[in-house]
C-alpha positions in Angstrom: 4.6 -150.5 -111.5 2.5 -147.5 -112.7 -0.6 -146.6 -110.9 -3.4 -144.8 -113.2 -6.7 -143.4 -112.4 -9.7 -144.5 -114.4 -9.8 -141.5 -116.4 -5.9 -141.3 -117.5 -3.6 -142.3 -120.1 0.2 -142.4 -120.0 2.9 -142.5 -122.5 5.4 -145.4 -122.7 9.0 -145.6 -124.2 11.0 -148.6 -124.5 14.8 -148.7 -123.7 16.7 -151.5 -125.0 19.6 -152.4 -122.6 22.4 -155.1 -122.9 23.0 -157.9 -120.4 24.8 -155.5 -118.2 21.9 -153.1 -118.3 23.7 -150.4 -120.5 21.3 -148.7 -122.7 21.9 -149.6 -126.7 20.7 -146.7 -128.7 21.2 -148.2 -132.3 19.1 -151.4 -131.6 17.6 -152.7 -134.7 14.5 -154.8 -134.9 13.4 -157.3 -138.0 9.8 -156.7 -137.0 8.5 -153.6 -134.8 8.2 -154.6 -131.2 4.6 -155.7 -130.4 2.5 -154.5 -127.5 -0.1 -156.1 -125.6 -2.4 -155.7 -122.5 -3.3 -159.0 -120.3 -6.3 -157.4 -119.8 -8.0 -155.0 -122.5 -10.8 -154.6 -120.0 -8.8 -152.5 -117.8 -6.2 -151.0 -120.2 -5.5 -151.0 -123.9 -2.2 -150.4 -125.8 -2.1 -147.7 -128.7 1.5 -148.6 -130.2 3.4 -146.4 -132.5 4.3 -147.5 -135.8 7.8 -148.1 -135.0 7.0 -150.1 -131.9 9.4 -148.1 -129.7 6.6 -146.2 -127.8 2.9 -146.5 -126.7 0.3 -145.1 -124.9 -2.0 -146.8 -122.4 -5.3 -146.3 -122.0 -7.3 -146.9 -119.3 -11.2 -148.0 -120.2 -13.0 -146.9 -116.9 -12.8 -150.4 -115.4 -10.7 -150.7 -112.2 -8.1 -153.5 -111.8 -4.5 -154.7 -112.7 -3.2 -155.5 -116.0 0.3 -156.2 -117.3 2.0 -154.5 -120.5 4.2 -157.0 -122.3 6.3 -156.0 -125.1 8.0 -158.6 -127.6 10.7 -157.7 -130.4 12.9 -159.8 -132.6 16.5 -158.4 -132.9 18.2 -158.5 -136.2 20.4 -161.2 -134.7 16.9 -163.5 -134.1 16.9 -163.1 -130.3 13.6 -162.3 -128.9 13.6 -159.7 -126.5 10.7 -159.1 -124.1 9.7 -156.6 -121.3 6.9 -156.5 -118.8 5.6 -153.6 -116.8 2.7 -153.6 -114.4 -0.4 -151.3 -114.3 -2.8 -150.8 -111.7 -6.0 -148.7 -112.3 -7.6 -147.1 -109.4 -10.9 -144.8 -109.0 -10.6 -141.1 -109.8 -12.7 -140.3 -107.2 -16.5 -139.2 -106.7 -18.2 -137.8 -110.1 -21.8 -138.5 -109.5 -24.7 -139.6 -107.2 -26.5 -142.8 -107.8 -30.2 -142.9 -106.4 -31.3 -146.1 -105.1 -34.9 -146.3 -104.2 -36.3 -148.7 -101.7 -39.5 -150.7 -101.9 -42.5 -148.4 -102.2 -45.1 -148.9 -99.2 -48.5 -147.6 -98.6 -49.2 -144.3 -96.9 -50.9 -144.8 -93.4 
């Protein structure tokens, strides 16, 4: 899980692993991997043209989302990765004045 403040962005890179969790450095995809956020009102994803990296960008709204990456290898296998993102407050930044109900002076 990645925890971001509501005013942050984070770069994300893909590591392609085999079934034994060994990195594969020369993986080839028929179509670049596609990136998605389950809640674009919390975070958006700006993927690189090759699909092997992206920037996850907060929108200012607090909450959770999952980032999903899906690609198709040259042998036709669909490969998917999922990561969780939590967006928390960056702290106080301003005062908001809340006025009560006006009353007549005595």
